[in-house]
HTML snippet that shows the backbone in 3Dmol.js (N, CA, C, O; Angstrom):
<script src="https://3Dmol.org/build/3Dmol-min.js"></script>
<div id="view" style="width:600px;height:400px;position:relative"></div>
<script>
const pdb = `
ATOM      1  N   MET A   1      -2.507 -24.230  24.379  1.00  0.00           N
ATOM      2  CA  MET A   1      -2.893 -23.688  23.100  1.00  0.00           C
ATOM      3  C   MET A   1      -2.303 -22.294  22.898  1.00  0.00           C
ATOM      4  O   MET A   1      -2.342 -21.464  23.805  1.00  0.00           O
ATOM      5  N   LYS A   2      -1.767 -22.044  21.733  1.00  0.00           N
ATOM      6  CA  LYS A   2      -1.199 -20.727  21.432  1.00  0.00           C
ATOM      7  C   LYS A   2      -2.280 -19.792  20.925  1.00  0.00           C
ATOM      8  O   LYS A   2      -3.157 -20.183  20.155  1.00  0.00           O
ATOM      9  N   LYS A   3      -2.199 -18.549  21.374  1.00  0.00           N
ATOM     10  CA  LYS A   3      -3.113 -17.530  20.853  1.00  0.00           C
ATOM     11  C   LYS A   3      -2.533 -16.966  19.570  1.00  0.00           C
ATOM     12  O   LYS A   3      -1.326 -16.747  19.467  1.00  0.00           O
ATOM     13  N   GLN A   4      -3.396 -16.734  18.595  1.00  0.00           N
ATOM     14  CA  GLN A   4      -2.947 -16.113  17.356  1.00  0.00           C
ATOM     15  C   GLN A   4      -3.046 -14.605  17.499  1.00  0.00           C
ATOM     16  O   GLN A   4      -4.012 -14.085  18.058  1.00  0.00           O
ATOM     17  N   LYS A   5      -2.049 -13.915  16.995  1.00  0.00           N
ATOM     18  CA  LYS A   5      -2.072 -12.463  17.013  1.00  0.00           C
ATOM     19  C   LYS A   5      -3.005 -11.954  15.931  1.00  0.00           C
ATOM     20  O   LYS A   5      -3.003 -12.447  14.803  1.00  0.00           O
ATOM     21  N   ALA A   6      -3.793 -10.972  16.288  1.00  0.00           N
ATOM     22  CA  ALA A   6      -4.666 -10.348  15.288  1.00  0.00           C
ATOM     23  C   ALA A   6      -3.804  -9.491  14.363  1.00  0.00           C
ATOM     24  O   ALA A   6      -2.941  -8.744  14.823  1.00  0.00           O
ATOM     25  N   VAL A   7      -4.039  -9.602  13.093  1.00  0.00           N
ATOM     26  CA  VAL A   7      -3.311  -8.811  12.110  1.00  0.00           C
ATOM     27  C   VAL A   7      -4.093  -7.528  11.881  1.00  0.00           C
ATOM     28  O   VAL A   7      -5.266  -7.564  11.509  1.00  0.00           O
ATOM     29  N   ILE A   8      -3.445  -6.406  12.101  1.00  0.00           N
ATOM     30  CA  ILE A   8      -4.074  -5.105  11.875  1.00  0.00           C
ATOM     31  C   ILE A   8      -3.528  -4.564  10.562  1.00  0.00           C
ATOM     32  O   ILE A   8      -2.318  -4.431  10.381  1.00  0.00           O
ATOM     33  N   ARG A   9      -4.448  -4.252   9.645  1.00  0.00           N
ATOM     34  CA  ARG A   9      -4.053  -3.759   8.326  1.00  0.00           C
ATOM     35  C   ARG A   9      -4.548  -2.333   8.144  1.00  0.00           C
ATOM     36  O   ARG A   9      -5.586  -1.942   8.677  1.00  0.00           O
ATOM     37  N   PHE A  10      -3.783  -1.569   7.381  1.00  0.00           N
ATOM     38  CA  PHE A  10      -4.141  -0.199   7.048  1.00  0.00           C
ATOM     39  C   PHE A  10      -4.017  -0.011   5.544  1.00  0.00           C
ATOM     40  O   PHE A  10      -3.220  -0.673   4.880  1.00  0.00           O
ATOM     41  N   VAL A  11      -4.827   0.910   5.022  1.00  0.00           N
ATOM     42  CA  VAL A  11      -4.762   1.255   3.603  1.00  0.00           C
ATOM     43  C   VAL A  11      -4.690   2.766   3.456  1.00  0.00           C
ATOM     44  O   VAL A  11      -5.109   3.507   4.345  1.00  0.00           O
ATOM     45  N   LEU A  12      -4.166   3.210   2.345  1.00  0.00           N
ATOM     46  CA  LEU A  12      -4.057   4.628   2.033  1.00  0.00           C
ATOM     47  C   LEU A  12      -4.989   4.946   0.873  1.00  0.00           C
ATOM     48  O   LEU A  12      -4.957   4.270  -0.155  1.00  0.00           O
ATOM     49  N   CYS A  13      -5.821   5.975   1.033  1.00  0.00           N
ATOM     50  CA  CYS A  13      -6.727   6.386  -0.034  1.00  0.00           C
ATOM     51  C   CYS A  13      -5.920   7.145  -1.088  1.00  0.00           C
ATOM     52  O   CYS A  13      -5.361   8.204  -0.805  1.00  0.00           O
ATOM     53  N   ILE A  14      -5.864   6.604  -2.292  1.00  0.00           N
ATOM     54  CA  ILE A  14      -5.134   7.263  -3.374  1.00  0.00           C
ATOM     55  C   ILE A  14      -6.060   7.762  -4.475  1.00  0.00           C
ATOM     56  O   ILE A  14      -5.633   8.497  -5.366  1.00  0.00           O
ATOM     57  N   ARG A  15      -7.328   7.363  -4.414  1.00  0.00           N
ATOM     58  CA  ARG A  15      -8.316   7.824  -5.391  1.00  0.00           C
ATOM     59  C   ARG A  15      -9.693   7.651  -4.762  1.00  0.00           C
ATOM     60  O   ARG A  15     -10.002   6.592  -4.215  1.00  0.00           O
ATOM     61  N   ASN A  16     -10.529   8.704  -4.839  1.00  0.00           N
ATOM     62  CA  ASN A  16     -11.863   8.579  -4.241  1.00  0.00           C
ATOM     63  C   ASN A  16     -12.989   8.720  -5.264  1.00  0.00           C
ATOM     64  O   ASN A  16     -14.158   8.585  -4.903  1.00  0.00           O
ATOM     65  N   ASP A  17     -12.671   8.984  -6.509  1.00  0.00           N
ATOM     66  CA  ASP A  17     -13.653   9.046  -7.602  1.00  0.00           C
ATOM     67  C   ASP A  17     -14.928   9.791  -7.217  1.00  0.00           C
ATOM     68  O   ASP A  17     -16.034   9.318  -7.479  1.00  0.00           O
ATOM     69  N   GLY A  18     -14.767  10.963  -6.593  1.00  0.00           N
ATOM     70  CA  GLY A  18     -15.910  11.803  -6.263  1.00  0.00           C
ATOM     71  C   GLY A  18     -16.651  11.414  -4.998  1.00  0.00           C
ATOM     72  O   GLY A  18     -17.695  11.994  -4.699  1.00  0.00           O
ATOM     73  N   CYS A  19     -16.145  10.456  -4.254  1.00  0.00           N
ATOM     74  CA  CYS A  19     -16.790  10.036  -3.002  1.00  0.00           C
ATOM     75  C   CYS A  19     -16.334  10.974  -1.883  1.00  0.00           C
ATOM     76  O   CYS A  19     -15.165  10.965  -1.499  1.00  0.00           O
ATOM     77  N   ASP A  20     -17.256  11.778  -1.365  1.00  0.00           N
ATOM     78  CA  ASP A  20     -16.899  12.763  -0.345  1.00  0.00           C
ATOM     79  C   ASP A  20     -16.582  12.147   1.011  1.00  0.00           C
ATOM     80  O   ASP A  20     -15.994  12.819   1.858  1.00  0.00           O
ATOM     81  N   ASP A  21     -16.951  10.895   1.244  1.00  0.00           N
ATOM     82  CA  ASP A  21     -16.723  10.267   2.540  1.00  0.00           C
ATOM     83  C   ASP A  21     -15.324   9.680   2.701  1.00  0.00           C
ATOM     84  O   ASP A  21     -14.976   9.207   3.784  1.00  0.00           O
ATOM     85  N   LEU A  22     -14.518   9.703   1.639  1.00  0.00           N
ATOM     86  CA  LEU A  22     -13.141   9.247   1.710  1.00  0.00           C
ATOM     87  C   LEU A  22     -12.217  10.408   1.391  1.00  0.00           C
ATOM     88  O   LEU A  22     -12.422  11.121   0.409  1.00  0.00           O
ATOM     89  N   GLU A  23     -11.190  10.601   2.229  1.00  0.00           N
ATOM     90  CA  GLU A  23     -10.240  11.696   2.019  1.00  0.00           C
ATOM     91  C   GLU A  23      -8.981  11.167   1.347  1.00  0.00           C
ATOM     92  O   GLU A  23      -8.413  10.159   1.769  1.00  0.00           O
ATOM     93  N   LEU A  24      -8.556  11.858   0.299  1.00  0.00           N
ATOM     94  CA  LEU A  24      -7.313  11.490  -0.378  1.00  0.00           C
ATOM     95  C   LEU A  24      -6.143  11.577   0.589  1.00  0.00           C
ATOM     96  O   LEU A  24      -6.085  12.474   1.429  1.00  0.00           O
ATOM     97  N   ARG A  25      -5.222  10.647   0.464  1.00  0.00           N
ATOM     98  CA  ARG A  25      -3.997  10.566   1.264  1.00  0.00           C
ATOM     99  C   ARG A  25      -4.250  10.309   2.752  1.00  0.00           C
ATOM    100  O   ARG A  25      -3.365  10.547   3.575  1.00  0.00           O
ATOM    101  N   LYS A  26      -5.435   9.832   3.104  1.00  0.00           N
ATOM    102  CA  LYS A  26      -5.724   9.488   4.492  1.00  0.00           C
ATOM    103  C   LYS A  26      -5.553   7.979   4.674  1.00  0.00           C
ATOM    104  O   LYS A  26      -5.876   7.190   3.787  1.00  0.00           O
ATOM    105  N   VAL A  27      -5.037   7.599   5.846  1.00  0.00           N
ATOM    106  CA  VAL A  27      -4.851   6.195   6.181  1.00  0.00           C
ATOM    107  C   VAL A  27      -6.101   5.704   6.916  1.00  0.00           C
ATOM    108  O   VAL A  27      -6.567   6.343   7.860  1.00  0.00           O
ATOM    109  N   TYR A  28      -6.635   4.568   6.476  1.00  0.00           N
ATOM    110  CA  TYR A  28      -7.819   3.963   7.081  1.00  0.00           C
ATOM    111  C   TYR A  28      -7.473   2.563   7.572  1.00  0.00           C
ATOM    112  O   TYR A  28      -6.719   1.839   6.922  1.00  0.00           O
ATOM    113  N   GLN A  29      -8.030   2.183   8.730  1.00  0.00           N
ATOM    114  CA  GLN A  29      -7.837   0.831   9.230  1.00  0.00           C
ATOM    115  C   GLN A  29      -8.849  -0.093   8.565  1.00  0.00           C
ATOM    116  O   GLN A  29     -10.029   0.239   8.447  1.00  0.00           O
ATOM    117  N   VAL A  30      -8.375  -1.245   8.136  1.00  0.00           N
ATOM    118  CA  VAL A  30      -9.219  -2.233   7.477  1.00  0.00           C
ATOM    119  C   VAL A  30      -9.958  -3.042   8.535  1.00  0.00           C
ATOM    120  O   VAL A  30      -9.369  -3.466   9.530  1.00  0.00           O
ATOM    121  N   ILE A  31     -11.251  -3.252   8.312  1.00  0.00           N
ATOM    122  CA  ILE A  31     -12.087  -4.064   9.188  1.00  0.00           C
ATOM    123  C   ILE A  31     -12.231  -5.439   8.548  1.00  0.00           C
ATOM    124  O   ILE A  31     -12.476  -5.548   7.347  1.00  0.00           O
ATOM    125  N   ALA A  32     -12.078  -6.487   9.351  1.00  0.00           N
ATOM    126  CA  ALA A  32     -12.195  -7.849   8.823  1.00  0.00           C
ATOM    127  C   ALA A  32     -13.593  -8.080   8.254  1.00  0.00           C
ATOM    128  O   ALA A  32     -14.595  -7.841   8.928  1.00  0.00           O
ATOM    129  N   ASP A  33     -13.648  -8.544   7.013  1.00  0.00           N
ATOM    130  CA  ASP A  33     -14.907  -8.883   6.351  1.00  0.00           C
ATOM    131  C   ASP A  33     -14.607  -9.976   5.329  1.00  0.00           C
ATOM    132  O   ASP A  33     -14.278  -9.684   4.179  1.00  0.00           O
ATOM    133  N   PRO A  34     -14.724 -11.243   5.752  1.00  0.00           N
ATOM    134  CA  PRO A  34     -14.384 -12.356   4.850  1.00  0.00           C
ATOM    135  C   PRO A  34     -15.172 -12.354   3.540  1.00  0.00           C
ATOM    136  O   PRO A  34     -14.621 -12.688   2.491  1.00  0.00           O
ATOM    137  N   ASP A  35     -16.451 -11.983   3.589  1.00  0.00           N
ATOM    138  CA  ASP A  35     -17.259 -11.961   2.366  1.00  0.00           C
ATOM    139  C   ASP A  35     -16.734 -10.921   1.380  1.00  0.00           C
ATOM    140  O   ASP A  35     -16.672 -11.179   0.178  1.00  0.00           O
ATOM    141  N   ALA A  36     -16.359  -9.753   1.883  1.00  0.00           N
ATOM    142  CA  ALA A  36     -15.801  -8.707   1.024  1.00  0.00           C
ATOM    143  C   ALA A  36     -14.469  -9.162   0.435  1.00  0.00           C
ATOM    144  O   ALA A  36     -14.200  -8.931  -0.743  1.00  0.00           O
ATOM    145  N   SER A  37     -13.637  -9.806   1.250  1.00  0.00           N
ATOM    146  CA  SER A  37     -12.337 -10.281   0.778  1.00  0.00           C
ATOM    147  C   SER A  37     -12.473 -11.270  -0.365  1.00  0.00           C
ATOM    148  O   SER A  37     -11.691 -11.247  -1.315  1.00  0.00           O
ATOM    149  N   GLU A  38     -13.468 -12.134  -0.270  1.00  0.00           N
ATOM    150  CA  GLU A  38     -13.683 -13.111  -1.341  1.00  0.00           C
ATOM    151  C   GLU A  38     -13.999 -12.431  -2.668  1.00  0.00           C
ATOM    152  O   GLU A  38     -13.694 -12.972  -3.730  1.00  0.00           O
ATOM    153  N   GLU A  39     -14.603 -11.254  -2.615  1.00  0.00           N
ATOM    154  CA  GLU A  39     -14.960 -10.509  -3.822  1.00  0.00           C
ATOM    155  C   GLU A  39     -13.879  -9.512  -4.239  1.00  0.00           C
ATOM    156  O   GLU A  39     -14.030  -8.815  -5.242  1.00  0.00           O
ATOM    157  N   GLY A  40     -12.766  -9.443  -3.454  1.00  0.00           N
ATOM    158  CA  GLY A  40     -11.670  -8.544  -3.790  1.00  0.00           C
ATOM    159  C   GLY A  40     -11.841  -7.138  -3.233  1.00  0.00           C
ATOM    160  O   GLY A  40     -11.194  -6.204  -3.707  1.00  0.00           O
ATOM    161  N   TYR A  41     -12.706  -6.973  -2.230  1.00  0.00           N
ATOM    162  CA  TYR A  41     -12.950  -5.679  -1.615  1.00  0.00           C
ATOM    163  C   TYR A  41     -12.429  -5.657  -0.184  1.00  0.00           C
ATOM    164  O   TYR A  41     -12.097  -6.696   0.387  1.00  0.00           O
ATOM    165  N   ILE A  42     -12.362  -4.454   0.386  1.00  0.00           N
ATOM    166  CA  ILE A  42     -12.020  -4.288   1.797  1.00  0.00           C
ATOM    167  C   ILE A  42     -13.083  -3.414   2.440  1.00  0.00           C
ATOM    168  O   ILE A  42     -13.812  -2.704   1.747  1.00  0.00           O
ATOM    169  N   ARG A  43     -13.174  -3.462   3.762  1.00  0.00           N
ATOM    170  CA  ARG A  43     -14.139  -2.640   4.497  1.00  0.00           C
ATOM    171  C   ARG A  43     -13.371  -1.737   5.455  1.00  0.00           C
ATOM    172  O   ARG A  43     -12.479  -2.192   6.171  1.00  0.00           O
ATOM    173  N   ILE A  44     -13.726  -0.444   5.462  1.00  0.00           N
ATOM    174  CA  ILE A  44     -13.109   0.547   6.345  1.00  0.00           C
ATOM    175  C   ILE A  44     -14.210   1.407   6.958  1.00  0.00           C
ATOM    176  O   ILE A  44     -15.369   1.323   6.553  1.00  0.00           O
ATOM    177  N   ILE A  45     -13.841   2.236   7.940  1.00  0.00           N
ATOM    178  CA  ILE A  45     -14.772   3.233   8.482  1.00  0.00           C
ATOM    179  C   ILE A  45     -14.457   4.558   7.784  1.00  0.00           C
ATOM    180  O   ILE A  45     -13.320   5.028   7.831  1.00  0.00           O
ATOM    181  N   ASP A  46     -15.457   5.160   7.139  1.00  0.00           N
ATOM    182  CA  ASP A  46     -15.217   6.404   6.389  1.00  0.00           C
ATOM    183  C   ASP A  46     -15.407   7.630   7.283  1.00  0.00           C
ATOM    184  O   ASP A  46     -15.613   7.506   8.490  1.00  0.00           O
ATOM    185  N   GLU A  47     -15.337   8.790   6.686  1.00  0.00           N
ATOM    186  CA  GLU A  47     -15.415  10.054   7.431  1.00  0.00           C
ATOM    187  C   GLU A  47     -16.771  10.297   8.087  1.00  0.00           C
ATOM    188  O   GLU A  47     -16.864  11.070   9.040  1.00  0.00           O
ATOM    189  N   SER A  48     -17.816   9.651   7.592  1.00  0.00           N
ATOM    190  CA  SER A  48     -19.143   9.834   8.196  1.00  0.00           C
ATOM    191  C   SER A  48     -19.323   8.932   9.414  1.00  0.00           C
ATOM    192  O   SER A  48     -20.329   9.038  10.116  1.00  0.00           O
ATOM    193  N   GLY A  49     -18.353   8.037   9.676  1.00  0.00           N
ATOM    194  CA  GLY A  49     -18.454   7.114  10.797  1.00  0.00           C
ATOM    195  C   GLY A  49     -19.098   5.806  10.429  1.00  0.00           C
ATOM    196  O   GLY A  49     -19.235   4.921  11.273  1.00  0.00           O
ATOM    197  N   GLU A  50     -19.496   5.669   9.179  1.00  0.00           N
ATOM    198  CA  GLU A  50     -20.126   4.440   8.707  1.00  0.00           C
ATOM    199  C   GLU A  50     -19.064   3.531   8.083  1.00  0.00           C
ATOM    200  O   GLU A  50     -18.019   3.997   7.628  1.00  0.00           O
ATOM    201  N   ASP A  51     -19.351   2.226   8.071  1.00  0.00           N
ATOM    202  CA  ASP A  51     -18.417   1.336   7.398  1.00  0.00           C
ATOM    203  C   ASP A  51     -18.619   1.482   5.885  1.00  0.00           C
ATOM    204  O   ASP A  51     -19.723   1.760   5.416  1.00  0.00           O
ATOM    205  N   TYR A  52     -17.564   1.296   5.158  1.00  0.00           N
ATOM    206  CA  TYR A  52     -17.532   1.548   3.726  1.00  0.00           C
ATOM    207  C   TYR A  52     -16.873   0.356   3.060  1.00  0.00           C
ATOM    208  O   TYR A  52     -15.812  -0.085   3.502  1.00  0.00           O
ATOM    209  N   LEU A  53     -17.466  -0.167   2.023  1.00  0.00           N
ATOM    210  CA  LEU A  53     -16.920  -1.322   1.311  1.00  0.00           C
ATOM    211  C   LEU A  53     -16.164  -0.862   0.098  1.00  0.00           C
ATOM    212  O   LEU A  53     -15.624  -1.685  -0.642  1.00  0.00           O
TER     213      LEU A  53
END
`;
const viewer = $3Dmol.createViewer("view");
viewer.addModel(pdb, "pdb");
viewer.setStyle({}, {cartoon: {color: "spectrum"}});
viewer.zoomTo();
viewer.render();
</script>
């Protein structure tokens, strides 16, 4: 059986609309969240250390 490689994705914050937990122009690693993906969202870890949708 072949092992599948995990895909690691990153995003760049280009707008935070007043959210202090996200820094503009910072790169965040995307956390797998199938439910969020179905709704068109992504999940990352923000500056407070909490996950952010």
